[in-house]
C-alpha positions, 0 to 999 in steps of 0.5 A: 699272389696272382690270378690263375685261369685254365680250360680243360676240354673233354673227349678223345683227342681234345685240344684247347687253344692256348690263345683262349687262356691268354685272353682269360688271363688278360681280363685280370691283368690287375691281379698280376702286373709283373709276369704272365705265363701259359702252359698247354698240353693237349686237352688242358691249358693253364695260365696265370698273371703274377704279382711277384712276392716270393722268389721274384726272379725264379718264381715264374709260373706255370711251374712243373716237377722235375720230369714235367709230368705235373704242372701248377698255377697257384694264387696265394702264400704258403707260410710253412713252405720252408718247413715243408721243403726241408722234409720233402728234400729229405724224401728225395725231392729236388727243388729248382726255385725258392718259391712256395709254389714248387712246394705244392708240386712236390707235396702233390707228388708225395701225397696226391689229393691229401697235399692240401692237408699239409698246407698252412696259408692262403691258396687257390691252385690248379694242378694238371696231372699229365700222366693221369689225365686229370685236373686237381683244383683246391681252395684254402680252408677259410676261403681267403683266396677265390676260385670260380669254375664252369662245367659244361658237357665238353669243357671245364673252365676255372679262374680267380675272378668271374670275369676270367670265365666270361672272357672265355666266350662262347656263352652269354652271361645271364642272371641266376634269378633264383639268387635274388631272395638271398641277395635281397636278404643278405647282399651275398650268396652263401652257397656255391652259386654265384649271380651268373647262371652256370658259374659256381665257386669252389667252397672253402676247404674243398678240392675238386678233380675233373678227368678227360671224360668230364667226370667231376668230383668235389670233396671237403677236406677241412671243417671247423669243429666247435663241438668238442669243447674242453672244460673251462680253464683259467683265463690266463691259459687262453690269454697266453696261448692265444698271444703265442699263437698270434705272434707265430701267425703274424711272424709267418705272414711277414714272409716276403721279398718285397715291401710290406705294410699294414691297413690300420683302422685304429681298431683293436685288430689292425692295431695289434697286427701293426704292433706285432709287426713293429716288434718283429721288424724292430724298425718303423713300419708303413701304415695306411688309413682311410677316412672321410671329411665327415668326422662322425664316420672317420676313424683316422684320429684313432689310427693316428694315435696308434701310429704315433704310439708305434712310430710308424710311417703313416699315410692317409687318404680321404674319400669324398662323396664324389669319389665314392659314387664315381668309383662304385661302378668300377668296383662292382666290375672288380667284384663281378657281383653287387658290392655288399657293403659301402666299406668296400669302396673305402678299402679300394682307396686305401689299397690304392694308397698303399700300392704307392709304397708297398706290395703286401699289406697285413690286415686285421680281418677275421678277428671278430668272427673268431673271437666273438668281437661283434656286439651281435654275439653277446646281444643275441645270447642276452636277447634269447635269455630275456625272450624266454623270461618275457615269453613266459610272463607275457601272453602271446596276443600282447607280444604280437600286439607290441610287435605290430605297434613297433612295426607300424606306429607313426609315433616311433621314428625310423631309427628307434623303430630299427633298434626296437625291431632287433630286440625280443620286443620287436621280433621273435627271438626264438625263431630259427631266422631271428639272428639273421633277420636281426643283423644281416637281412635288409629285406626280410621274407615278409618285406620281399613279399611286398617288394617283388612282383607277382611274376617274380614271386612265382619263381621262388619257393617260400623261405628260399632266402635262408636256405643256405645260411640255415643249412650252416646253422643246422650243421653247427654244433656246441654252445650258442656262441660257437654255433654263431661263430661257425655260421658266420665263418662259413657265410659272412666271413667268406664274403668279407674275404672276397671283398678284401681280395678283390679290392686289394687286387684291384690296386695290384696289392696282396692282403694277408690275414694273420688272424685266419691262420687255421690253427689259430682259428681252431683254438679261438673258436673253442674259447668258452663264451664265459671267458670270451664275452664280458657284458656286450663286449667281445674279444676279451682274450685278444684285448688282454693278450695285447695289453703290453702292445697298445694304449688302453684307449685303443684296446677298450674303445667302442667298435665302429666297424669301418663305417661310411657316411652312406646313410648321411649321403642319402638325402636331397638330390643324391637320393632323388637321383637313385630313385630315378635310376631305379624307376627308369623303364630299363630298370623296371622292365627286368620284372623284379620289383613293384614300382609302388613298392620302390616309391613307398620305400623312398617316401618312407626314408625321406619322411624318416618314418623308416631308415631304409639306407641298407635296402636302397644300397641293395637295390642300387647295387643290383641295378648297377651290376646288371648294367656293368656286368651283364649289359656291356658297360664294363669295357671302359673299366678293362681299358682303364685297368690296362692303361694304369698298368701300362703307366706303372710299367713305364 
């Protein structure tokens, strides 16, 4: 695990200054406190910061092949590298280290671009091919590891974080304004764009290649196929097969030369990972949990139950309201973009706790999106079925009138209004955007028309907020559940993984996600919905596969979803302070939002007429992002980061 960066200049006799890449690497020192390295070769310079995990002594990067014609910087772990190494050595390749990094080099020698199809793991890497004068860059299938780039007429820049590219200098960062509608709806961008003009992300399952003439080629090498559904088999087949594949995935993810632990929420996913890790290690493992003083939002009692059951060495941290708000600007700096979910803050604090004891943690991320774990999947299936019946017996004018009543009646409280709006009674369940409006969108397109200024609205075509996500939806195939899983894996999950990576690396710790072994994902997403879902509960296969590992009270408890007390904190002086911030001249002069719309939003929230906690979160994070990432209020975090690393080194 590390952070990678590089620059390639175009043109005859082009030369890149290695000092520039060193500066880029310095901007992400938190990703690699153990080692650094740079390789310069004419037009190309590649560099890295390393968190030593595998072959601690011999895994220094950049690393080359035997004759120095191919050089690599690599972020991630290749879990099948021992198996690959055996085959490569049989074909005549000679290793100088025990690192998985060197396996990628020899695979590239053997297979060229197709090397990525042989890899099983999480990765983002860049290879400088000296003989052919080209840079080859690839990202893993699910997007577990991040990779950003900037292409101009005279150069190509890449890095593990956006701040790495900004550290190159030579251009002023500015807001990619066309991203605003999608951000207001979802909180994140599901296409290749970022919040910065000219900076893009390499999408999961893609590679790119750029040559010395500046010609860029991008190609997708993997996609999830949910169209080829097999006939439904006996439930026992899916339970047994999934258990065997999950055990293999967890076992492979224990590959490490440094201490490991588990982020334990007390939910089914992380608890199963902890139980299997205990089984393979045959000794007590380290588990780490986060909670709040507000018991309603804390899952610590469940985590303690699991810890006691497994006899783990358990550690906890409590996050206060002050801790939360004090950390938020710094965590926006670490993510380089507005923080999508309040749970990112919790994740940072538990990562910081874990760093005191281990260097690597396993997590339960990815199970819900591959096994239908969220209630929204079963709800959507039922909601559409009910809507067909409702629409067939109820005239359109009555349906429209009821929706209007739910949306505007003063007799309905904010929480009830929110719940009814999710059903076929409050929205058109048959529309193309109903799923996304129901479960993701803070500001729907109609609400954005009221929020945005006339000047801002003129810059966005109607429906632009949904362009990317609907593109994935229309690309999806198979039964409804499989289409929902595919779309979420391509959009929502990618953002979750970015959060996981940035918040763990902010504490200089590596997080691994065994549920996202790509072979396991391919199997899980083809499990028929009649086997996978029971009522409104999902993940039936996982729960049955883990019956011998965990107490029934954990396997079948109600899912909380890593909650935070954010909505409860939105009261009194805290709410007043956020409103004041958003109505400052500095904020309003950006020209995005109507003053009266913001004032109305806060008034409705105070009066409990509507529950606007997610909308307030969106607006607050966007404003803080402008101040921290665009307007120069980030230097303090970079200095703090380096001071912490220096103290750890001592």
